[in-house]
C-alpha positions in Angstrom: -6.7 3.2 6.0 -3.8 4.2 3.7 -2.5 7.6 3.1 -0.6 8.0 -0.2 1.2 10.6 -2.1 0.6 11.2 -5.8 3.5 8.9 -6.7 1.5 5.9 -5.3 3.9 5.7 -2.3 2.7 4.8 1.2 2.8 7.7 3.7 1.0 5.9 6.5 -1.1 2.7 6.6 -3.2 2.2 9.8 -5.1 -0.9 10.7 -6.5 -2.8 13.7 -6.0 -6.5 14.3 -9.7 -6.8 15.0 -11.5 -8.3 12.0 -15.0 -9.4 13.4 -16.3 -6.8 15.8 -17.0 -3.4 14.0 -14.1 -1.0 13.9 -14.5 2.5 12.5 -11.5 4.6 11.2 -11.9 8.3 10.5 -9.4 10.9 9.4 -10.1 14.6 9.3 -8.2 17.9 9.1 -6.8 19.2 12.3 -7.9 22.8 12.5 -6.6 23.6 16.0 -3.0 22.5 16.3 -1.5 23.6 13.0 -1.9 21.7 9.7 -2.3 17.9 9.9 -4.8 15.1 10.4 -6.8 13.9 13.3 -7.2 10.1 13.2 -9.8 8.2 15.2 -10.1 4.5 15.6 -13.4 3.6 17.3 -14.4 0.3 18.9 -17.6 -0.9 20.5 -19.8 1.7 18.8 -22.5 -0.9 18.3 -24.4 -3.3 20.5 -22.2 -6.1 21.6 -21.8 -8.7 24.3 -20.2 -7.9 27.7 -16.5 -8.8 27.9 -14.2 -9.0 30.9 -11.1 -8.8 28.7 -10.4 -7.5 25.2 -7.2 -7.3 23.3 -6.4 -5.4 20.1 -3.3 -4.3 18.2 -3.1 -1.1 16.1 -0.5 -1.2 13.3 1.2 1.9 11.9 3.3 1.5 8.7 5.0 4.7 7.6 7.6 3.1 5.3 8.3 4.9 2.1 7.3 2.0 -0.2 4.7 1.5 -2.9 1.3 1.4 -1.2 0.6 -2.0 -2.8 3.5 -3.5 -0.8 2.3 -1.8 2.4 -1.2 -3.3 1.9 0.0 -6.8 1.0 2.2 -6.8 4.1 -0.9 -5.7 6.1 -2.8 -8.7 4.8 0.0 -11.1 5.9 0.0 -9.4 9.3 -3.8 -9.9 9.7 -3.3 -13.5 8.7 -0.7 -14.1 11.3 -2.4 -12.1 14.1 -5.7 -13.9 13.6 -4.3 -17.3 12.7 -6.3 -17.4 9.4 -6.3 -20.3 7.0 -7.6 -19.1 3.6 -10.0 -21.2 1.5 -8.6 -23.4 -1.2 -8.6 -21.7 -4.6 -9.1 -24.3 -7.3 -7.7 -23.7 -10.8 -11.2 -23.3 -12.3 -11.7 -20.2 -10.1 -9.0 -18.5 -12.2 -10.6 -19.2 -15.6 -13.0 -16.8 -17.4 -16.6 -16.9 -16.3 -20.0 -16.2 -17.9 -22.8 -14.7 -15.7 -26.4 -14.5 -16.8 -27.4 -11.4 -14.8 -27.0 -8.5 -17.3 -27.6 -10.7 -20.3 -30.9 -12.4 -19.2 -32.0 -10.7 -16.1 -34.3 -12.6 -13.8 -37.1 -13.0 -16.3 -34.9 -14.6 -19.0 -33.5 -17.3 -16.9 -34.6 -20.8 -18.0 -33.0 -24.1 -19.1 -33.0 -23.2 -22.9 -31.5 -19.7 -22.5 -28.9 -20.8 -20.0 -27.7 -23.7 -22.2 -27.6 -21.5 -25.2 -25.5 -18.9 -23.5 -23.3 -21.6 -21.9 -22.5 -23.2 -25.2 -21.5 -19.9 -26.8 -19.5 -18.8 -23.8 -17.5 -22.1 -23.8 -16.6 -21.5 -27.4 -15.2 -18.1 -26.5 -13.0 -19.4 -23.7 -15.2 -19.3 -20.5 -15.2 -22.4 -18.2 -17.9 -21.5 -15.6 -21.4 -20.2 -15.8 -23.1 -18.4 -12.9 -26.9 -18.6 -13.2 -28.0 -15.5 -11.4 -31.4 -14.6 -9.9 -34.5 -16.0 -11.6 -33.9 -19.7 -11.2 -35.8 -20.1 -8.0 -39.4 -21.2 -7.6 -42.2 -18.5 -7.5 -39.8 -15.9 -8.9 -41.9 -12.8 -9.8 -39.8 -9.7 -10.4 -42.9 -7.6 -10.9 -44.2 -8.5 -7.4 -41.0 -7.3 -5.7 -37.4 -8.2 -5.7 -36.5 -10.9 -3.1 -40.2 -11.3 -2.1 -39.9 -15.1 -2.4 -36.3 -15.5 -1.2 -35.6 -18.0 1.5 -37.0 -21.3 0.1 -34.3 -21.7 -2.6 -36.3 -24.2 -4.6 -35.8 -24.5 -8.4 -38.7 -23.2 -10.5 -40.2 -26.4 -12.2 -41.6 -24.3 -15.1 -38.3 -22.8 -16.1 -36.3 -25.9 -15.3 -38.4 -29.1 -15.9 -35.4 -31.3 -15.1 -32.9 -29.1 -13.2 -30.4 -31.9 -12.4 -30.4 -33.0 -16.1 -30.0 -29.4 -17.2 -26.9 -29.0 -14.9 -25.4 -32.2 -16.4 -26.0 -30.8 -19.9 -24.1 -27.7 -19.1 -21.3 -29.6 -17.3 -21.0 -31.9 -20.3 -20.1 -28.8 -22.4 -17.0 -28.4 -20.1 -18.6 -25.7 -18.0 -18.8 -25.5 -14.2 -22.3 -24.5 -12.9 -22.9 -22.0 -10.1 -26.1 -20.6 -8.7 -26.8 -17.2 -7.2 -28.2 -17.1 -3.7 -28.9 -14.4 -1.2 -29.1 -16.3 2.1 -29.5 -13.2 4.3 -32.8 -12.3 2.7 -36.1 -13.9 3.6 -39.1 -12.7 1.6 -42.6 -12.5 3.1 -44.0 -14.8 0.4 -41.5 -17.6 1.1 -42.7 -20.7 2.9 -40.0 -20.4 5.5 -41.0 -16.9 6.4 -43.7 -17.9 8.8 -41.3 -20.2 10.7 -38.5 -17.6 11.0 -40.4 -14.3 11.0 -39.7 -13.7 14.7 -36.0 -14.2 14.1 -35.2 -11.2 11.9 -32.7 -8.4 12.3 -34.6 -5.7 10.4 -36.6 -5.2 7.2 -34.8 -4.3 3.9 -37.6 -2.3 2.4 -35.8 -1.8 -0.9 -35.8 -5.6 -1.4 -39.3 -6.4 0.0 -37.6 -8.8 2.3 -36.3 -9.3 5.9 -32.7 -9.8 6.9 -32.5 -12.9 9.0 -30.8 -12.8 12.4 -27.8 -15.2 12.3 -27.5 -15.2 16.1 -30.3 -17.7 16.3 -29.0 -21.3 15.8 -32.2 -22.2 14.0 -31.6 -19.6 11.4 -28.0 -20.7 10.7 -29.0 -24.3 10.6 -31.8 -23.7 8.1 -29.8 -21.5 5.8 -26.7 -23.7 5.8 -28.6 -27.0 5.4 -30.8 -25.6 2.6 -27.8 -24.6 0.5 -25.9 -27.8 1.2 -28.9 -29.9 0.3 -29.6 -28.0 -2.9 -26.0 -28.5 -4.0 -26.1 -32.2 -3.2 -29.4 -32.7 -5.0 -28.6 -30.7 -8.1 -24.9 -31.5 -8.6 -23.9 -27.8 -9.1 -20.3 -26.7 -8.5 -20.8 -23.8 -6.2 -22.6 -20.6 -5.2 -22.5 -16.9 -5.9 -23.4 -15.8 -2.3 -24.9 -12.3 -2.3 -26.0 -9.7 0.3 -24.2 -11.1 3.3 -23.0 -7.6 4.2 -26.6 -6.9 5.2 -26.1 -9.1 8.3 -24.4 -6.2 10.0 -25.0 -4.5 13.4 -24.4 -1.1 11.7 -27.7 -1.6 9.8 -29.7 -3.1 12.6 -31.5 -1.3 15.4 -29.3 0.6 18.0 -31.4 -1.3 20.6 -30.4 -4.7 19.3 -32.1 -7.4 21.2 -30.0 -10.0 23.0 -30.7 -13.5 24.4 -34.2 -15.1 24.0 -32.8 -18.1 22.1 -29.9 -16.4 20.5 -26.6 -18.2 21.1 -24.5 -15.2 20.0 -24.8 -11.6 21.0 -22.7 -10.3 18.2 -24.2 -10.2 14.7 -20.8 -10.3 12.9 -19.6 -13.2 14.9 -22.7 -15.2 14.1 -22.5 -14.3 10.4 -18.9 -15.6 10.3 -20.2 -18.8 11.9 -23.0 -19.1 9.3 -20.6 -18.6 6.3 -18.1 -21.1 7.9 -21.0 -23.7 8.1 -22.0 -23.2 4.5 -18.4 -23.5 3.2 -17.6 -26.6 5.3 -20.8 -28.4 4.2 -20.3 -27.5 0.5 -16.6 -28.4 0.5 -17.5 -31.8 2.1 -19.5 -32.5 -1.0 -17.0 -31.0 -3.4 -13.4 -30.3 -2.3 -13.1 -27.9 -5.2 -16.3 -26.0 -4.6 -16.6 -22.5 -6.0 -17.8 -19.9 -3.6 -18.0 -16.2 -4.5 -18.5 -13.3 -2.1 -18.8 -9.7 -3.1 -17.7 -6.3 -1.9 -18.3 -5.2 0.7 -17.9 -8.5 2.5 -14.2 -9.0 1.6 -12.8 -9.1 5.1 -9.7 -11.4 5.5 -11.7 -13.5 8.0 -14.2 -14.2 5.2 -11.4 -15.3 2.9 -11.4 -18.5 4.8 -14.9 -19.3 3.4 -14.7 -18.2 -0.2 -12.2 -18.5 -3.0 -13.5 -15.7 -5.2 -14.3 -12.1 -4.4 -16.2 -9.9 -6.9 -16.4 -6.1 -7.4 -19.6 -4.5 -6.2 -22.2 -3.9 -8.9 -21.0 -1.4 -11.5 -22.5 -2.4 -14.9 -21.0 -0.8 -18.1 -18.7 1.4 -15.9 -15.0 0.7 -16.8 -13.7 3.3 -14.3 -15.6 1.8 -11.3 -14.9 -1.8 -12.3 -11.2 -1.3 -12.6 -11.1 0.7 -9.3 -13.1 -1.9 -7.4 -11.1 -4.8 -8.7 -7.7 -3.3 -8.0 -8.8 -2.0 -4.6 -10.1 -5.5 -3.7 -7.0 -7.2 -5.1 -4.6 -5.3 -2.8 -6.0 -6.8 0.4 -7.1 -10.2 -0.8 -5.4 -13.6 -0.9 -8.1 -15.1 -3.1 -9.0 -14.6 -6.7 -10.6 -11.2 -7.6 -13.5 -11.2 -10.1 -14.8 -8.2 -12.1 -18.4 -7.2 -11.9 -20.0 -9.0 -14.9 -19.1 -7.2 -18.1 -21.9 -5.9 -20.3 -22.3 -3.5 -23.2 -24.8 -2.6 -25.8 -24.7 -4.9 -28.8 -24.4 -1.8 -31.1 -21.4 -0.5 -29.3 -18.1 0.2 -31.2 -16.0 -2.9 -30.7 -13.0 -0.9 -29.4 -15.2 0.6 -26.7 -16.7 -2.8 -25.8 -13.1 -4.2 -25.4 -12.4 -1.6 -22.7 -14.8 -3.5 -20.4 -12.4 -6.4 -20.4 -9.1 -4.5 -20.7 -9.8 -2.3 -17.7 -10.4 -5.4 -15.5 -7.5 -7.5 -16.8 -6.0 -8.0 -13.3 -9.1 -9.8 -12.2 -11.1 -12.7 -13.6 -13.5 -11.6 -16.3 -17.2 -12.5 -16.0 -18.8 -11.9 -19.4 -22.5 -11.0 -19.0 -23.6 -9.7 -22.4 -26.2 -11.6 -24.4 -24.0 -13.6 -26.7 -26.8 -14.3 -29.1 -27.0 -10.5 -29.9 -23.3 -9.9 -30.4 -22.2 -9.3 -34.0 -19.2 -11.1 -35.5 -16.7 -8.4 -34.5 -17.8 -8.4 -30.9 -17.5 -12.2 -30.7 -14.1 -12.1 -32.5 -12.9 -9.5 -29.9 -14.1 -11.6 -27.0 -12.5 -14.8 -28.2 -9.2 -13.1 -29.0 -8.9 -11.1 -25.7 -10.1 -14.1 -23.5 -7.4 -16.2 -25.2 -4.7 -13.7 -24.2 -6.2 -13.6 -20.7 -6.0 -17.4 -20.4 -2.4 -17.4 -21.6 -1.4 -14.9 -18.9 -4.0 -15.8 -16.3 -1.7 -16.7 -13.5 0.4 -13.5 -13.7 -2.8 -11.5 -14.0 -4.5 -13.1 -10.9 -1.4 -14.1 -8.8 1.4 -11.8 -10.0 3.2 -9.2 -7.9 1.0 -6.2 -8.9 1.9 -2.6 -8.7 -0.9 -0.2 -9.5 -0.3 3.5 -10.2 -2.4 6.5 -9.8 -5.0 5.4 -7.2 -5.8 9.0 -6.6 -7.0 9.2 -10.3 -8.9 5.9 -10.2 -5.7 4.2 -11.4 -3.7 5.2 -14.5 -1.8 2.0 -15.2 -0.8 -1.3 -13.7 2.1 -3.8 -14.0 2.2 -7.4 -12.7 4.9 -10.0 -13.0 5.3 -13.6 -12.2 8.0 -16.0 -13.2 8.9 -15.2 -16.8 5.8 -13.1 -17.6 4.9 -9.5 -17.3 1.6 -7.7 -18.1 1.4 -3.9 -18.4 -2.1 -2.2 -18.7 -2.5 1.5 -19.5 -6.0 2.7 -18.5 -5.3 6.4 -19.1 -2.7 8.4 -21.0 0.4 7.9 -19.0 4.2 7.6 -19.3 4.9 3.9 -18.5 8.0 3.1 -16.5 7.6 -0.6 -15.4 10.0 -2.0 -12.9 10.1 -5.3 -14.8 9.7 -6.5 -18.3 9.9 -10.3 -18.5 10.9 -12.2 -21.7 7.3 -13.0 -22.3 5.3 -9.8 -21.9 1.9 -8.4 -22.8 1.2 -4.7 -23.1 -2.4 -3.5 -23.2 -3.5 -0.2 -24.6 -6.7 0.4 -22.6 -7.0 4.0 -23.9 -8.5 5.7 -26.9 -5.1 6.9 -28.1 -3.2 5.0 -30.8 0.1 5.0 -29.0 1.8 4.1 -25.7 4.8 6.0 -24.4 7.6 4.5 -22.3 10.4 5.9 -20.3 12.6 3.0 -19.1 15.4 3.4 -16.6 16.6 -0.2 -17.3 17.9 -1.2 -20.7 15.9 -4.3 -21.7 17.5 -4.5 -25.2 16.1 -5.0 -28.6 12.9 -7.0 -28.5 10.5 -8.4 -31.1 7.0 -7.1 -30.8 3.7 -8.1 -32.4 1.1 -5.4 -32.5 -2.6 -6.5 -32.7 -5.9 -4.7 -32.7 -8.6 -5.8 -30.2 -10.1 -8.4 -32.6 -6.8 -10.1 -33.1 -5.7 -8.8 -36.5 -1.9 -8.5 -36.7 -1.0 -4.9 -37.5 2.7 -5.4 -37.8 5.8 -7.2 -36.5 8.9 -5.2 -35.6 12.0 -4.9 -33.4 12.1 -2.1 -30.8 14.9 -1.1 -28.5 13.3 -1.1 -25.0 15.5 1.6 -23.5 15.0 5.2 -22.4 12.1 7.3 -23.9 10.2 5.9 -26.8 6.7 5.2 -28.1 4.9 2.2 -29.6 2.2 2.8 -32.1 -0.7 0.5 -31.2 -4.4 1.0 -31.8 -6.7 2.0 -29.0 -7.9 -1.2 -27.2 -5.0 -3.0 -29.0 -2.3 -5.1 -27.5 1.4 -5.7 -27.9 3.1 -9.0 -27.3 6.8 -9.0 -26.6 9.2 -11.9 -27.2 
């Protein structure tokens, strides 16, 4: 929990060293002993195993520093206290992705459509495709979401030769990932009868049950099923969804223990399951791609995934930028935006904002590329090219985000000789660094950006572009003091 002032400075960051057993932090106004806050840190609120000894550290950081620094230091503290080794992040995890979810939905997923979208996505600059829900056997969205989950068998009608199909896509230069939701077992799946007495609770909204990972049979089945599927199909990794449902907070207060369970704690067993899945998949492919999603972004889980995605927020630029920047602050791995989608008839400048507001994360394009007009495709190709050029500073740079109390107003990130500045709302920009090779992004509807620099960066050559890559002008600007740059809304400025 971080308290901040309206200058994005840390006032107090509080954290517990515990990362597996549930911890609850609450803050509320103190109404009895003058003005201030009451802070509560609660342990053991949920069913757990009996312990003779328990040790936890509580960390208080009241330094007057940018809150991003306080949170990055916290992540390092967690890593040291818990002796964490984060999962390997291959270079391909940094490159732009394409996801089928918003473009095709479940009913549109088949070999023909996937290969068509993959080919177009590769031409635009993407290097990985995530084939989302709809690929598995007996998929019937009308019968109920997740009703058949659990078997994880490829639908032979939609994919007559799945292994050959995967090779076709990989031959295009695209990595291939599949969506799975291992926590969910549908009542129409074949495995349900075998595991039906080993469930935590029913997720009525999904017409499925949440499996109880405390049973070794459950963990063994789920891990082996995904590892076998990867081995047989030749895919490059998984988008693993819904693991936050394996949570003692959601289960019954009278959580059963024993009776074949080798763990008492749900969270501890879930970590073991995810560790088994990652170890098995990485044994097949050392550069395996594994994506988790908010809200299972815990530092412990960063040992078993190399990508973490913002929770679902389609066509919502404010939510997507807030989610990605929030997740980036406390994550060593690569942060991905929720898949980007917009109406094909949208104004191209407005469409561009979907990408521009999530620049400090990896983009996942998810709009139907066959329906995009020439301007939309031109915009995507141009902006993804810029993203690829600056991808390391965008995903690995030292980022400072301003205005978290306003869902973020602007960001800056620097690495080596590159700086990227992104304005999300009308703001006066005063970056702490402006490298020789810099990119400035106008993620607003205004046709200008205003700077107030305390450091004299001298006269620099700038190239001003609109969002489709047309050069508006080239000029020299003195980067010192108070000045403005005229740049179209959704446009960019490159500095040399």
